[in-house]
C-alpha positions as CSV (number, residue, x, y, z in Angstrom):
1,M,99.4,61.3,160.8
2,R,99.1,64.4,162.9
3,Y,101.8,66.9,163.5
4,A,102.2,68.5,166.9
5,Q,102.8,72.1,165.6
6,G,101.8,73.7,162.3
7,G,100.9,70.6,160.3
8,G,104.5,70.0,159.3
9,L,105.1,73.5,157.9
10,T,108.2,75.5,158.1
11,D,108.3,78.7,160.1
12,A,108.0,80.7,156.9
13,E,105.0,78.7,155.8
14,R,103.3,79.1,159.2
15,A,103.9,82.8,159.0
16,A,102.4,83.0,155.5
17,R,99.3,81.0,156.7
18,E,98.9,83.3,159.6
19,R,99.0,86.4,157.3
20,I,96.2,84.9,155.2
21,R,94.2,84.1,158.3
22,Q,94.5,87.8,159.4
23,Q,93.4,88.9,156.0
24,A,90.3,86.7,156.3
25,V,89.5,88.1,159.8
26,E,89.7,91.6,158.4
27,C,87.3,90.7,155.6
28,F,84.8,89.1,158.0
29,E,84.9,92.2,160.1
30,A,84.2,94.3,157.0
31,G,81.1,92.1,156.4
32,E,82.2,90.3,153.3
33,K,80.7,87.0,152.3
34,S,82.7,83.7,152.7
35,R,82.7,83.0,149.0
36,D,84.1,86.5,148.2
37,I,86.8,86.1,150.9
38,A,87.7,82.7,149.5
39,A,88.0,84.0,146.0
40,A,90.2,86.9,147.1
41,L,92.5,84.7,149.2
42,R,92.5,81.9,146.6
43,V,91.3,79.2,149.1
44,S,88.2,77.1,149.3
45,V,85.0,78.4,150.8
46,R,85.1,75.6,153.3
47,S,88.5,76.6,154.5
48,V,87.2,80.1,155.1
49,E,84.1,78.9,156.9
50,R,86.1,76.5,159.1
51,G,88.8,79.1,159.9
52,S,91.5,76.9,158.6
53,V,92.7,79.3,155.9
């Protein structure tokens, strides 16, 4: 089942996800590797590479 907005998350959960995405962007801009970003943000490497952090 697909959700129209935010994957069924609350506003607070969407805001938290967006903060994590912004952190990932900053790490990419700093030249960090995907696996290091994933470890720091406690998500999978695949999530980092796909941008679905």
